[in-house]
N, C-alpha and C positions, 0 to 999 in steps of 0.2 A: 394518591389514593382514589380520587374521583374517577380518573380514567380507568383505573384497575377495576373498580366496581362496575362501571358502565360496560366494560368488556365482558365481565362475568354475566351480566344481564343478557347480553347478546348470545353468549355461548350456551346458557342453560336451555335454550329452546331446541338444542340438538341432542339432549340427553334422555336416555331411557331409564325410567325409575320404576321399581317395584315397591308397592306399599302393601304390607301384610299386617292384618290386625282386626280389631273388633269393629265391624261395620255397624254403625248406629244411624237410625232414622230419628231426627229431631222433628217432632210433629207439633205444629202450633194450631190450636183450635181457637179461633177468634170469635168473640161475641160481644154484643152490647147489653148492658144491664137493663133488664126490663122491669122487674119488680121483685118483691119477696114472695117466695112460694108459700101456699097455704098448707102444704104437706109437712114442711119442716122450716126452721129458721135459716133458709139458704137463699142465695140469689138465683133468679132465673135469668139465663142469658139467651138472647136471640142469636142463633148461630149465623155468622156472616161469612166465614172463610176458614179453610183448612189448608195448611201448607206443610210440605215435607222438605226438610233441609238436611243435607249430609252432615252427620256428626261422627265423632270418634275417628277411626281410620278413614272413613268415607270423606271426612272433611280434609284430611291430609291429601287424599286423592284429588278432591275438588280444588284445593289450593295449588297442587302441582300442575293440574291441567290448566288452571287459570293463568299460571306463569308460562304456559305453553311447553311444559315438559311433556314427553311422551310417557304416559303412566299406565301401568298394569295394576289393577285393583285385585287384591287377593283376600278373601275372607268368606264368611258364611252368612247366608240370608235364608229366610223362610219363603214359603209360597204365597205370602200375604201381599196386600196392597203396598205396605211400606217397603218391602223388598223390591217389588216391581217398580215403584216410583223412584227409589234410589238408583236402580239400574238405569232407568230412563234418563234421570238427571245427569248422572255421570257419563253415560254414553253420549248425551247431547253436548257435553264438554270435550268430546273426543277421547275420553278415557277408555281403556280396554277393560271391559267387565267380564271377560270370559273366565276369569279366576274367582268370580263370586259363586261359590259352590252352594247349591240349593239343598237344604236339609229339611225334609218334609216333617221331621219330628220336632222341630223347634221354630218359634217365631223369629222374625227379624228383631234384633234388639231395638226397642222403640221407647223413646222418652217423650211423652205427650204433655205439653204445657197448655193449660186452659188459661187463655188471656182474656181479661175483661176490661171494658172501658165504656164510658158514655160520652156524650157531647161535652159535658162540663167536668169530666173526670180524667185522671191520668190512666192510661192503659197499663195494666199490671197483671202479673202472673198470680192466679189464686190457688192453683194446685198443679202438681205434676204427677203423672201416672206412668210408672216404668213397667215395661213388659220384656222379660227375657227368661230364658231357661238357665237355671243356675248350675246344672250338671255339666260335666266335661263333655267334649265332643265324643261322638261314637268313634270306634276304631276305624270304621270305613270312611267317615267324613274326614277325619284327621289324615288318613291315607290319601284321600282325594286332594286335599289342600296341599299336602307335601309333594304329591306327584306333579301338580301344576307348577309349584315353585321349582322343583328339580328340572322340569322341562324348559324353563325360561330364564332362570337366574344367571346363567353364564353369559347371556346377551345383555345384561343390565350394566348401566354406568353407576348406579347407586341403588341401595335398598333401605327401606324404612320398616322398622318393627314398631307398630303403634298399639300398645298394650293397655287397655282400659280396665283390665281385670275381669273380662268376660269369657275367658277360656279359649279364644281363638289361637293365640300364640302359646302353644303347648311347649312343654320342656323339650320334646323331641324336635319340634319345628324350630325353636329358637337355637338349639344346639347345632342343627343342620345348617341353618342360615348363617350363623356366626362363623362356623368352620369353613363353609364354602366361600364366604366373602373374604376371609383371611387368606385362603389358598389362592384365590383368583385376584386378590388385591382390589376388591370392589368396595368402595366406601359404604359403610353401613351404620345407620344411626338408630338408636332406640329412644322412645319416649314411653316410659312405663309408670303408671300412676301408683302402683302398690308393690311392685315386684322387682325393682331395678337391680338388686344385688344378685339376682339369678343370671344376669347377662354377662357373665365372665367372658372376656375375650372380645367384646364388642369394640368397634373402633371409636364411635362417638356416642356420647350420652347427653340427652337433653332432659333437664328437670326444672321445675319451678322451686322456689325456696322451701315451701312447705313439704313438697315431695322429697327434696334432698334432706331436709331435717328428719323426716320419718325414716329415711334410709339409713342415716348414721346414728339415729337414736338420741339426738339432742337438738335443742332449739337453736336456730340461727338468729342471733340477736345483734351481732356487730361484725366488723371486718375480721376479727380473730376467728370467730366461730364459722363465718362464711369460708374463709381460706382453709380452715381445718376440714370442713365438710367436703369442699370441692376436691381437695387432695386425697381425702380418704376414699371417695368414690372412684377417683382416677386410679389410685393404686390397687384397691381391692378388685376392680374389674379388669385391670391391665389394659385400660383404654388409652387411646391416643389423645383424646380431648373430651372435656366435660363442659357443657354450657349450662349455667344456672340462670334462668330468667328471674328478675327481681322486681317486677311491677314498675312502679315509678322510679326505682333506682337503676333501671336499665338491665344489663346482663353482665355476668362475669364468666370469662372463658379461661379454663385451666388446660394447659397443654402438657403432654408427657415430658417435654423438654424442660419443664419447670417454669415456663413463662406464664404469668397470670395477667390477663387484660381486662380492665373494667371498661365497659361500653355504656355511656349514658344514653337515656332515651332521646329520640330525635324530636319529640313534640310534647314535652311534659305538660304544658298548659292546656293541651287539647284532648287529653285522654277521655274517651267517651264510653266505650264498651269493650271489655277485654275478652268477651266470649269467643272461644276458638282461636285466640291469637297464638297460643302455643302450637297449634297445628300448622299455622302459617309459618312460624319460626322453623319447625321441623322440615316442612316442604321446601322452603327457601334454602335452608342449610344444606340439605342433601343434594339439591340441584346445583348449588354453587360448588360443593366438593366434587360432584360428578363432572363438572366443567373444568376441574383442575385448580380451583381456588385454594388458597391457604386457609387454615382453620380460622385465622383472625379475619380475613376478608369475607369468608363465608358467614361468620358470626355477625359482622358489621352489616352485611347485606340483609340478613334475616332480621336484624334490628330495624332497618329501614322498612322492611315489609310489615313487621308488627306495628310500627308507628303509623302505617297507612290504615291497616284494618281496624285498629282500636278507635279510629275516628268514625267508623261506620257502625250503624246499629246491628245488633245480633251477630250471628256467625257469618263472617264475611271473607272475601278473597281479595287479592290484588293482582295487578297485571304488570307486564314488563314496561308498558308506557308509564304507569303510575310510579313504578320504581325509579325509572330514569328521571322523571320530573322531581321526585323527592330528593334524589341524590344531587341533581343540579341545583335545586333551591338551597340545600344544606351547605354546599360548597361555594355559594355566591360570594 
């Protein structure tokens, strides 16, 4: 298995991947606690730093690029600083951002976290401010997104639908992508936070336990309910594989053949920060499948990738070099 996984790590760097979904800017405003305000019983922070980090589908793009896949980002951004900065960050990682359609009528989806800390205090988030337009895409913007997809999808080795519930992956777009990928035998994976049962015909599904539980309508409490949920999603969507990530309990892969594989975490004692780890799993999984890996090998490789990023603070990525090292150490 070790050599098989190492071979996949090498091959993924030759794969063209399209990531379609909700492009999110995670903004971190850093400050040091100065004093209590005279105007209201609130802290005054002295601003020290502002960072923009790719979130949502943009984080899948970022992870794919970090693994040296050739990635096309497809989504919608505004004319604001957040959209410009996301485009710059992703372009600097050699991602193709021509598919980021600018909509002058809506802001880039932005989640701003106000982070406070002092010399003798722990840095912590004190409030989050979300900015996004809740309405559906306009007919023209949806048409522009779909036109870009149609022009490039046939050249892809793999496609990701990253749906965070912010309207980018419309019913028309998801149906077109699923149908095209099936016709052209292109691996396609979906990670949908709220709407997974709409993705009938998709090849691969990635969910965490809580998302899978919401999809099937009952709590996942033990192996019996886990197996039931995985098989229900697999059958209802006519998928080839379903991967459910289970935090400290690893992952469980369900295949259409009936095979169920439990994959334990690779670094249980060192889990630090799971932020964005699901996006890492999706990026690694689609790259591996695009490189010709089996569903099990692709899932195992994505498990190694997740094990690396959870050791890093915040939304993080991993590299082929780190993957090779983690695989080598595991099989020593």
